[in-house]
C-alpha positions in Angstrom: 30.2 -26.3 10.6 30.7 -25.6 6.4 30.7 -22.0 5.2 27.8 -23.2 2.9 25.8 -24.7 5.6 25.6 -21.4 8.0 24.9 -19.7 4.5 21.6 -22.2 4.1 21.2 -21.3 7.8 20.9 -18.0 8.2 18.0 -16.2 9.3 17.0 -13.1 7.4 13.9 -10.8 8.3 14.2 -8.2 5.2 11.7 -9.8 3.6 8.8 -9.2 6.2 9.4 -5.2 6.1 6.4 -4.1 3.6 3.8 -6.3 5.0 5.3 -5.7 8.6 5.6 -2.5 8.4 2.2 -1.5 7.6 0.9 -4.6 9.7 2.5 -2.7 12.8 1.7 1.0 12.2 -2.1 0.1 11.1 -2.3 -2.5 14.6 -0.1 0.3 16.4 -3.1 3.2 15.3 -6.1 1.5 15.6 -5.4 0.9 19.1 -3.9 4.3 20.2 -6.2 6.3 18.2 -9.4 4.6 19.2 -8.9 3.9 23.1 -7.2 7.6 23.3 -10.5 8.7 21.6 -12.7 6.7 24.0 -10.9 7.8 27.1 -11.3 11.4 26.5 -14.8 10.7 25.5 -15.2 8.6 29.1 -13.9 11.0 31.0 -16.4 13.3 29.6 -18.7 12.0 31.2 -20.6 10.9 27.4 -23.4 8.2 27.8 -22.8 4.6 26.5 -24.8 5.3 23.6 -22.6 8.3 22.3 -19.6 6.1 23.6 -20.6 3.2 20.8 -21.1 5.7 18.5 -17.9 7.8 18.8 -15.6 3.7 18.6 -17.2 3.1 15.8 -16.9 6.0 13.9 -13.1 6.3 15.0 -12.9 2.7 14.0 -14.2 2.6 10.6 -13.0 6.2 9.4 -9.4 4.9 10.9 -9.2 2.3 9.1 -10.1 3.8 5.6 -7.3 7.0 6.2 -5.2 4.2 6.8 -5.7 2.1 4.2 -5.3 5.1 1.6 -2.4 7.4 3.2 -0.6 4.0 2.8 -1.9 3.4 -0.8 -0.6 6.7 -1.6 2.3 7.2 -0.1 3.3 3.2 -1.4 2.3 4.3 -4.7 3.9 7.6 -4.9 7.3 5.3 -4.1 5.9 2.8 -6.8 5.9 5.7 -9.5 9.0 7.0 -8.9 10.8 3.5 -9.2 8.8 3.5 -12.5 10.0 6.6 -13.7 14.2 5.5 -12.6 13.6 2.8 -14.5 12.0 4.6 -17.3 15.3 6.7 -17.7 17.5 4.0 -17.2 16.1 2.1 -20.2 16.1 4.7 -22.3 19.8 5.0 -21.7 20.5 1.5 -21.8 18.8 1.6 -25.4 21.1 5.0 -26.6 24.2 4.7 -25.0 24.5 0.5 -24.2 28.5 1.0 -23.5 28.6 4.0 -21.3 26.2 1.7 -19.1 28.2 -0.8 -19.2 30.9 1.8 -17.4 28.7 2.7 -15.3 27.7 -0.5 -13.8 31.4 -1.9 -13.9 32.2 1.5 -11.8 29.2 0.5 -9.1 31.3 -3.0 -8.9 35.0 -1.2 -9.1 33.6 1.2 -6.2 32.9 -1.9 -3.6 36.6 -3.4 -4.7 36.5 -5.4 -7.6 38.9 -4.7 -9.6 38.7 -3.3 -13.3 38.9 -6.0 -15.2 36.7 -8.1 -13.2 34.2 -5.5 -13.1 33.8 -5.0 -16.5 33.5 -9.0 -17.2 30.8 -8.9 -14.4 29.0 -5.9 -15.6 28.8 -7.0 -19.2 27.5 -10.4 -18.3 24.8 -9.5 -16.0 23.5 -6.9 -18.8 23.6 -9.6 -21.7 21.5 -11.5 -19.4 19.1 -8.8 -18.3 20.4 -5.1 -18.2 17.6 -3.1 -16.6 17.5 -5.7 -13.4 21.4 -5.2 -13.0 21.4 -1.4 -12.8 17.7 -1.7 -11.5 19.7 -3.7 -8.6 23.2 -2.4 -8.4 22.6 1.2 -9.8 19.5 2.4 -8.4 19.0 -0.2 -5.5 15.8 -1.8 -6.5 15.2 -5.3 -5.7 12.1 -7.6 -5.6 12.1 -7.9 -2.0 11.4 -4.5 -1.2 9.5 -3.6 -3.9 6.6 -1.5 -3.1 2.9 -3.0 -3.2 0.0 -0.3 -2.6 -2.5 -2.2 -2.6 -1.2 -5.0 -0.3 0.0 -2.2 1.6 -3.6 -0.3 2.1 -5.1 -4.0 2.6 -2.6 -5.1 5.7 -3.0 -1.1 7.1 -6.8 -1.6 6.9 -7.1 -4.8 8.5 -4.7 -3.7 11.1 -6.4 -0.8 12.1 -9.2 -2.6 12.7 -7.7 -5.6 14.4 -6.2 -3.5 17.0 -9.6 -0.6 17.4 -11.7 -2.9 18.1 -10.2 -4.8 20.9 -10.9 -0.8 22.9 -14.3 -0.9 21.1 -15.5 -4.0 22.7 -13.7 -3.5 25.7 -15.3 0.0 26.4 -18.3 -1.3 26.0 -18.7 -4.0 28.2 -17.4 -1.6 31.0 -19.3 1.5 32.8 -17.3 4.5 32.6 -15.9 3.6 36.4 -13.8 1.5 35.1 -11.6 3.7 32.9 -8.9 2.6 34.1 -9.0 -0.8 33.4 -9.9 0.2 29.8 -6.4 2.2 29.8 -4.5 -0.3 31.4 -5.2 -3.2 28.8 -4.9 -1.3 26.1 -1.2 -0.3 27.5 -0.6 -4.2 28.1 -1.7 -4.8 24.4 0.5 -2.2 22.8 3.3 -3.4 24.8 2.6 -6.8 23.1 1.9 -5.3 19.8 5.4 -3.9 20.1 7.1 -6.8 21.6 6.0 -9.2 18.3 6.8 -6.5 15.8 10.5 -6.5 17.6 10.5 -10.0 17.2 9.1 -10.5 14.1 12.2 -8.0 12.6 14.7 -10.0 14.7 15.4 -6.8 17.4 15.0 -6.9 21.4 11.8 -7.8 22.6 11.4 -5.1 25.9 12.5 -1.7 23.9 10.0 -2.6 21.0 7.2 -3.2 23.5 8.0 -0.1 25.8 8.7 2.4 23.1 5.0 1.7 22.1 3.7 1.5 25.3 4.7 5.1 26.3 4.1 6.8 23.4 0.2 5.2 24.0 0.0 6.0 27.5 1.1 10.2 26.3 -1.5 10.1 23.7 -4.1 8.6 26.8 -3.3 10.7 29.1 -3.5 13.5 26.8 -7.3 13.0 25.6 -8.2 12.2 29.1 -7.5 15.5 30.3 -8.8 16.9 28.0 -12.2 14.9 28.6 -12.1 16.2 31.6 -11.5 19.9 31.0 -14.5 19.6 28.8 -16.6 16.8 30.6 -20.6 17.7 30.1 -21.5 15.5 33.1 -18.4 16.6 35.2 -15.8 14.2 36.6 -16.3 10.6 36.9 
């Protein structure tokens, strides 16, 4: 197989990072947060109506919280990048030749000879100076560009899709089958972690196990709290 064919057939995963990060974080938090809260409430001996109110409240509040948190985080990143670009744009307007040598220095540091580095810097800057400096000096690319609204929507939708499952299970299960809710949620968490690992090109088992283990810790903690402060005693 030729080098060109190998390059064409290479499969990369970095373009999925923004959406994948938000989706995995949202779904993971949806399952863990909602099921842990439900298990704690069930362990306390609360009735079904209270359980459903708690579950729906956790689902809605959690989705809004995830969306808001993700939006603020990614928007802050976008604002910082825009500020950096504004500084770079001003520098290009005031010290063009100095910026040429600065960009050439980046290429020299990567092993390109001085003459070639200068030639490449001048050619790239003649085409799109700001973009050349954004990519090679600041490390900003279109692939990893922050998209606050997209990240917020992904997080909210993922949280709802993850959190709705334990709510439906809790609605259909009696408190005596608390273990079924916990076990089902752990299986879902493992599947989510494995899916995220697969989408990112990583190993499935470690990806699934680390999500499942943290979920189990959260469920155990809220179960013990629910039993300790139960209103109706043990179930």
